[in-house]
N, C-alpha and C positions, 0 to 999 in steps of 0.2 A: 675750320668748319665753314660751310656755306650756309646761306639763308635757309635753304630747304632742309638742312640738317636740324636746324632749330625748330622748324615747324614739325618735323617728324618726332623729335624728342618731346615737344609739347603735346603732340597727339598721344604718344605712348603714356606720358604722365597723366593726361586727362582720363584715359581708359583705366589706368591703374587706380587713380583716385576714385573713379566711378564705382569700381568693384570693392575697393578697400574702405571707402568713407561713407558713401550714400547707403543708408539703411535699406535692406530688402533686396538690393540688386543681386547680390550673390545667391540669396535664397531663391529668387525668381529664376536665375540662371539654372540652378540645380533642378528646380521643378520642371522647367521647360525642357531641359536636356534629358531628364528621365522619361518624358513622354514623347519626345520627338528626336530621338537619337540620330536618325539619318539626316534630318534637316540641319541640326546643329553641326553635324560632322561636315556637311557640305560647306556651311558658312564659316566654320573655324578654319578649315584648310584653305578655302578660297581667300580669306582675309589674311591669315597669319603666314601661310606658305607663299601666298602671292606677294606679301610684303618681303618675304625672304628673297624672292626673285628680284625685286627692286633693290634690295640691299646688296645683293650680289652684283648688280649692275653698277651701283654706287661705288663699290669697292674696286671693281675692275675698270670702269669707264668714267667715274666721277659724277654720274647723274643717276637719278632714280627712275627716269623714263626717257625715251627718245623715240623719234619716228622709226617705225619698223620693228620696235621691240615687242609690240603686241601685248601690252600688259592686260587688257581685258580678256584676251584669249588665254593667257597664262593663268589668270585668276579662275576662269571657267574650268580649265584643265585640272587645276588643283582642287576645285570643288568636287569634280568627278572622282579624282583620286581619293579624296576624303571619304567618299561613299565606299570605294573599294577597301580602303584601310579599315573602316568601321566593320565591314563584313569580315575582313581577315581577322580582326580582333576577336569577333564573336566565334569564328571557326576555330582558331588556334587556342583561344582561352578554354574552349570545351575539349578540343582534340588532344592537345599536348598532355593535360592531366590524365586523360583516358589512356594514353600510351604509357605513362608512368605507372598507372594502376595495372595495366596489362603486363608490364615488366616486373610486377611484384612489389612496387612501392605502395605502402599503405598511407594514403592521404586522408586527412580528416575532412569531413563535409565542409564545403565553402571555405577551402583552405586559403584562398586569396583574400577573404574577408576577416581572417583570424589575425591575431597578433603576430609580429614578426618572429618566425622560427626558421630553422634550417629547411624544413619541408616547404614552407611558403617561399623561401628564396629559391629553392630547387625548382619549384613549380613555375615561378616567374621566369627563371632562366630558361627552362625548357620551352615555355611559350615563346619567349623572345627569340631563342635560337632557331626553333622550327620555322617561325614566321619569317625571320630574316634570311634563312638559307633557302626556303622554298618560294616564298611570295616576293620578297624584296627585289631579287634580281629581275624578275619579270616586270614588276612595277617600275623599277628604275630604267629599264630598257624602254618600256612604253613611254615613260616621261621624256626620255631623250628623243624618241621618235616624234612625239608631239612638238617638242621644242624645234626640231628641224622643220617640221611641217609649218609651224608658225613663221619661221625664218623664210621659207620658200614662198609663202603667201604674203610676204611683206608686212606681217603683223595685222593684216586686215581681218576684222571679225567676220565680215561677210564671206571672204575667201577662205576663212578657216573651215567653214562648213562645206568643203569640197573634198572629194575622195583623197585619202592619204596614200601616197606612193610607198607603201610599206617595204616592198622588196628593194627598191632603189635606195631608200633611206637607210635601211639596215646595212647594206653593203658599204655605205659611205659614213657610217657612224665613227666617231673617234673612239675606237675600241681600246686604244692605249690608255686613255684616261678612264674610260668606263670600267675596263677589266683590272688594270694594274693599280688604279687608285680607288675607285668607287667600290668595286666588288671585293678586292683582295685586302684593302686596308680599312675602309670605313665600316664595312659590315662586321668583321670580327672585333675590331678595336674600338669602334664607337657605337654602332647601332645595336649590337647585341647587349652590351652593358647598359646603354641608355634605355632601351626598351625593357630590360629587366627591372630597372627602377620604375619605369612607367607602370608595369603590371603589379608593382607593390603598392601603387596609389589606389585610392577609392575609385570605383568604376566611373563615377561621374566626372572625374578629372583626367582619365586616361587619354581620351581623344584630344582634349585640350593640350595636354602635355606633348602628345605626338605631333600635333599641329605646330606647337612652338618649336619642336625639333626640326620642322620643315624650314624654319628660318636658319637653323644651324646648317642644314643641308645646302642651302643657297650660299652661305658664307664659305663652306668647305669647298664647293665647286668653284667659287670665284677665286679662292686662293690657289686651287689646283691649276686653273687656267693661267693665273698669273705666273706661277712657278714654272709652268711649261714654257711660257713665252720668254721668260728671263733666263731659262737654262742655257748654258753655253753649248754651242754646237760640238758634236763629237769629232 
């Protein structure tokens, strides 16, 4: 382990202690989150998923940040994505149960707030499945486009706010990794089960759990890139 690793572990421990030991912090978080869901979604994804980006770099390159990586740009992008994910949670949490009801499934009122039953599990699974099959591929592609834009602009926060060359970037995306690994493997085998569990949680903790999963996404992509680089030539 390097010195930076110890600093990171100390930071994680301090945050965990803050919420777990200091009286009133968790209650204050729940209260603020209930009244300012969009703001907290931006902050949670910016911090946690942004950290996932740094962790992915640490796994693949041995450092948490480096010139040209554009960490502030990546944090900003994740904050914006957090807003989109919060909106998608609201949309699919309302829409998927409506589809189940339309198909003849008799759901109890506030099924996600009830005790764990088969209908609650079915509802959570339907929300997760519809969200990950409809919204996730678009979000993941957008994320890869912004990653490439950050790379092309040298990680500069000022240059980040220049027009994105969507057409050219889409053509040159690494579709082998994006399609064969991210879409075909992580969505059905990780994201749908993981978000099913997320939607079984109380509403105040769903976005937090989703943002923590952003760290997992960074690690998955880092290992995917490493495995691709170390794969033997055909």
